[in-house]
C-alpha positions in Angstrom: 16.9 -6.8 -21.4 16.8 -7.2 -17.6 18.8 -9.4 -15.3 19.0 -13.1 -16.5 17.0 -12.3 -19.6 14.1 -10.8 -17.9 12.6 -8.1 -20.2 12.7 -4.5 -18.7 11.5 -1.2 -19.9 12.2 2.3 -18.6 9.0 4.3 -18.5 9.1 7.6 -16.9 5.4 7.1 -15.5 4.8 7.4 -11.7 5.1 4.2 -9.9 3.4 3.8 -6.5 4.4 0.6 -4.9 1.9 -0.5 -2.3 3.8 -1.0 0.9 1.8 -3.7 2.4 -1.0 -3.6 5.1 0.1 -6.4 7.3 1.7 -6.1 10.7 5.1 -6.9 9.3 4.8 -4.3 6.5 4.3 -0.6 6.0 0.6 0.5 5.2 -0.2 1.9 1.7 2.6 4.5 0.8 0.8 5.7 -2.4 2.1 9.3 -2.9 -0.9 11.7 -2.5 -1.6 15.4 -2.1 -5.2 14.6 -1.1 -5.5 15.7 2.5 -6.6 13.3 5.3 -9.7 14.5 7.1 -7.7 15.5 10.1 -4.7 16.8 8.4 -2.5 19.3 10.1 1.2 20.4 9.5 3.6 17.7 10.8 5.6 14.5 10.1 4.8 10.9 11.3 6.4 7.5 10.7 4.4 5.3 8.2 3.2 2.5 10.3 5.1 -1.0 10.4 8.6 0.2 10.8 10.9 -0.2 13.7 10.6 2.6 16.0 14.2 3.1 17.0 15.1 5.9 19.5 17.3 7.7 17.2 14.8 8.4 14.4 12.0 9.0 16.5 13.9 11.6 18.4 14.7 13.4 14.8 11.1 13.1 13.9 10.1 14.9 17.2 12.7 17.6 16.5 11.4 18.0 12.9 7.9 18.2 14.2 8.8 20.9 16.6 10.6 22.9 13.9 7.6 22.5 11.3 5.5 24.8 13.7 8.0 27.6 12.9 10.1 26.8 9.8 8.6 25.5 6.7 10.4 22.7 4.6 13.3 24.3 2.6 13.7 23.0 -0.9 17.4 21.9 -1.7 18.6 23.8 -4.7 20.9 20.9 -5.6 19.7 17.9 -7.3 16.9 17.1 -9.8 14.1 16.1 -7.3 12.2 17.6 -4.5 14.3 17.4 -1.5 13.6 19.3 1.5 15.4 20.3 4.7 13.4 19.9 7.9 14.5 22.1 10.6 14.2 21.7 14.4 12.9 24.4 16.7 16.2 26.2 16.7 16.5 26.3 12.9 19.1 23.7 12.7 18.6 21.0 10.0 17.0 17.9 11.6 16.5 15.6 8.5 16.0 15.4 4.8 12.4 14.5 3.4 12.2 13.4 -0.3 8.4 13.0 -1.4 7.7 10.1 -3.8 5.7 12.4 -6.1 8.4 14.8 -6.4 11.1 12.4 -7.6 12.7 12.9 -10.8 10.3 12.7 -13.9 7.4 12.3 -11.4 4.0 14.5 -11.7 5.0 17.0 -9.0 8.7 17.2 -9.4 9.7 21.0 -8.8 12.9 20.9 -11.0 13.2 21.1 -14.7 13.7 17.6 -16.1 16.5 17.0 -18.9 17.6 13.8 -20.4 16.1 10.6 -19.3 15.5 8.4 -16.1 18.3 6.2 -15.2 17.7 2.7 -16.3 16.4 0.0 -14.0 14.3 2.3 -11.4 11.0 3.8 -12.0 9.8 7.3 -10.9 8.5 7.0 -7.4 10.7 4.0 -6.4 13.6 6.0 -5.1 12.3 6.6 -1.6 11.9 3.0 -0.6 15.4 2.3 -1.9 16.7 5.1 0.4 15.2 2.9 3.4 16.5 -0.3 1.8 20.0 1.0 1.6 19.8 1.8 5.3 18.3 -1.6 6.3 20.9 -3.4 4.3 23.9 -1.5 5.9 24.1 -4.0 8.9 25.7 -2.9 11.9 26.0 0.6 10.4 29.2 -0.6 8.6 29.2 1.9 5.9 27.4 4.6 8.0 24.2 5.1 6.0 22.2 7.6 7.8 19.0 6.5 9.6 16.3 6.5 7.1 12.6 5.7 7.3 9.4 6.2 5.3 7.1 9.2 6.8 4.2 10.9 5.8 4.7 14.7 6.0 2.2 17.5 5.7 2.7 21.1 4.7 1.8 23.8 2.2 5.3 24.2 1.1 5.6 21.1 -0.9 5.4 21.4 -4.8 2.2 20.8 -6.7 2.2 20.8 -10.6 -1.7 21.9 -10.3 -0.9 24.8 -8.2 2.1 25.8 -10.3 -0.3 25.8 -13.2 -2.8 28.1 -11.6 -0.3 30.4 -9.8 -1.4 29.2 -6.6 1.9 27.7 -5.3 2.0 26.9 -1.6 -1.6 27.8 -0.9 -2.8 24.6 0.4 -1.7 21.7 2.9 -0.3 18.8 1.0 0.1 15.4 2.8 2.9 13.4 1.1 4.6 10.0 1.7 8.4 9.7 1.2 11.8 8.9 2.7 13.2 10.9 5.7 16.8 10.8 6.4 18.7 12.1 9.5 20.8 15.1 8.6 24.5 14.5 8.9 26.5 17.5 9.7 29.7 17.6 7.7 32.6 19.6 6.7 32.7 19.0 3.0 32.0 16.5 0.3 34.5 14.1 -1.2 34.6 16.2 -4.5 36.4 19.0 -2.3 39.6 16.8 -1.7 41.9 14.6 -3.5 40.8 11.0 -3.2 44.1 9.9 -1.9 43.3 11.7 1.3 40.7 9.1 2.4 41.6 6.1 4.5 41.6 2.8 2.7 38.9 1.5 5.2 36.6 4.3 4.7 36.7 3.7 0.9 36.3 0.0 1.2 33.2 0.5 3.4 31.4 2.5 0.8 32.5 0.2 -1.9 31.1 -2.7 -0.2 27.8 -1.0 0.2 27.7 0.2 -3.5 28.4 -3.4 -4.8 25.7 -4.9 -2.5 23.0 -2.6 -3.8 24.3 -1.9 -7.1 24.4 1.7 -6.9 24.1 3.4 -10.4 24.7 7.0 -8.9 27.8 7.0 -6.7 29.8 10.1 -7.2 31.8 12.5 -5.3 29.0 14.8 -4.5 27.1 12.1 -2.4 29.9 11.2 0.0 30.0 13.5 3.0 33.3 14.2 4.6 34.2 14.8 8.2 37.6 15.4 9.7 38.3 14.3 13.3 41.9 14.8 14.7 43.1 14.9 11.2 41.5 11.6 10.1 38.8 11.6 7.3 35.5 9.8 7.4 33.1 9.3 4.6 29.3 9.2 5.0 27.3 7.8 2.1 24.0 9.5 1.1 21.6 9.5 -2.0 20.7 5.7 -2.6 17.6 6.1 -4.6 19.2 4.9 -7.7 20.2 1.4 -6.4 18.9 -2.1 -6.7 18.0 -1.7 -10.3 16.5 -4.4 -12.5 19.2 -4.2 -15.0 23.0 -4.4 -14.6 23.9 -2.0 -17.5 24.4 1.3 -15.7 27.0 0.7 -12.7 28.8 3.7 -11.9 31.4 3.9 -8.9 33.4 7.2 -8.4 35.7 5.0 -6.2 36.7 2.6 -8.9 39.4 5.1 -10.1 40.9 5.8 -6.5 43.9 3.9 -5.4 42.3 2.5 -2.3 40.2 0.3 -4.3 43.2 -1.7 -5.3 44.3 -2.4 -1.6 43.4 -5.6 -0.1 40.5 -5.9 2.3 41.4 -6.0 6.1 40.0 -9.0 8.1 37.2 -7.1 9.7 35.8 -6.4 6.4 36.1 -10.0 5.2 34.3 -11.2 8.2 31.5 -8.7 7.8 31.0 -9.8 4.3 31.2 -13.5 5.2 28.6 -13.1 7.7 26.1 -11.5 5.3 23.0 -13.5 5.0 21.3 -12.8 1.7 18.2 -14.8 2.6 17.5 -12.5 5.4 18.0 -9.6 3.3 15.7 -10.7 0.6 12.9 -11.4 3.2 13.6 -8.0 4.3 13.3 -6.4 0.8 10.1 -8.4 0.2 8.7 -6.8 3.4 9.2 -3.4 1.7 7.4 -5.0 -1.4 10.3 -4.4 -3.6 9.7 -6.5 -6.7 11.5 -9.8 -7.3 13.4 -8.5 -10.4 15.0 -5.8 -8.0 15.4 -8.3 -5.3 17.3 -10.6 -7.8 20.1 -7.9 -8.2 20.8 -8.0 -4.4 21.3 -12.0 -4.6 23.5 -11.6 -7.8 25.8 -8.9 -6.2 26.1 -10.5 -2.8 27.1 -13.7 -4.5 29.8 -11.8 -6.6 30.9 -9.9 -3.1 31.2 -13.2 -1.2 33.1 -15.2 -3.7 35.2 -12.2 -4.6 36.3 -11.8 -0.8 36.9 -15.6 -0.6 39.2 -15.4 -3.6 41.0 -12.3 -2.1 39.8 -10.1 -5.0 40.2 -6.3 -4.3 37.3 -3.8 -4.5 38.7 -2.6 -7.9 38.5 -6.1 -9.4 35.0 -6.9 -8.2 33.8 -3.3 -9.2 35.6 -3.8 -12.7 33.4 -7.0 -13.2 30.3 -4.9 -12.8 31.1 -1.9 -14.8 31.1 -1.5 -18.6 34.3 -0.2 -20.1 32.5 0.9 -23.1 28.9 1.9 -23.0 27.6 -0.5 -25.9 29.7 -3.5 -24.5 28.2 -5.6 -21.5 30.1 -5.8 -18.5 31.7 -9.1 -17.4 28.9 -9.6 -14.9 26.2 -8.8 -17.4 27.9 -11.5 -19.9 28.0 -14.1 -16.9 24.2 -13.5 -16.2 23.2 -14.0 -19.8 25.1 -17.3 -20.1 23.6 -18.5 -16.9 20.1 -17.6 -18.2 20.9 -19.3 -21.7 21.7 -22.5 -19.7 18.3 -22.6 -18.1 15.8 -24.9 -20.2 13.0 -22.9 -21.5 10.2 -25.2 -20.1 11.2 -24.6 -16.7 8.7 -23.0 -14.3 9.7 -19.7 -12.5 10.8 -21.2 -9.3 13.0 -23.8 -10.9 14.4 -21.5 -13.5 15.5 -18.9 -10.7 17.3 -21.8 -8.9 19.0 -23.2 -12.0 20.1 -19.6 -12.9 21.7 -19.0 -9.7 23.5 -22.4 -9.7 24.8 -21.6 -13.3 25.9 -18.2 -12.2 27.6 -19.4 -9.1 29.8 -21.9 -11.4 30.4 -19.2 -13.9 31.5 -16.5 -11.3 33.9 -19.3 -9.8 35.5 -20.0 -13.2 35.8 -16.0 -13.9 37.5 -15.5 -10.5 39.9 -18.4 -11.2 40.9 -17.2 -14.4 41.7 -13.6 -12.6 43.8 -15.5 -10.0 46.1 -17.3 -12.2 
């Protein structure tokens, strides 16, 4: 079951969300290898997005580099992820085509196991953008991320692979493009106790908000400046799922998660406006059942901060201790949904669900604080 009793399935088919055609939204971002009539090698911003100076400069650098250096497939990971270089051969950004995501038609990597619950193949790219936009004031440090169309022959094609003609034709693909972050190492290269409390807390706040189901030590980049460690979170394609059964937070077992939040973090959380964020996700054409996840997690985060809960306590409410047993948050959502009369229309049922959930979370927090 999905959140609040909404049925969910976990197909591995390609899902191609139409990202709007109005002034406030992206135009269609359906992944394609069909070349536009005027197609040439390059990268361009998908229309409808804010053209901030940082990302436009990075796109320009990548365009200059594409004239000399082809996109370089990253060996790590389970999807098509390409380094785009600048004219000097330095990494400018990371491009992740929608149709090369895990279990998608043109994924260049061998696929094992199954897709994570709650996110369909082809939906990760827009979630990378959502995580960046939800990271208000760059609090957690998510690198600048936008949707782009990139054209080059280096991208993978299942059809070309089947006919032994790989990289022979230009392919125009839509996906996420993220600024490359220079880093010294990853968090898996260090003992967790080395990281400052504030750095761990900023990652945790983000992960709770987006219900990250793939936070591990390999997607936290580490830099050292004058002996101080900083963490940069990347890889947010597996976030905002429509189920709550697969939370995974690497930091949950780190000692910093049990430390109290500082005042700056408390004020940041108190000032989050979930209605504005819901509107933003709707502009990305993220479906209501996924947006509902953000509303649930933001409610938990705000109530938790008000009650002075730690990151560990909130993360534990979201995580299963045993795979077959629902988490505390899952159980609260189930009860909240059961309390909604079955004859309610969708709008009323959603409103009642959140009223019920608000009271249930309050009661659960009171029990923790006794």
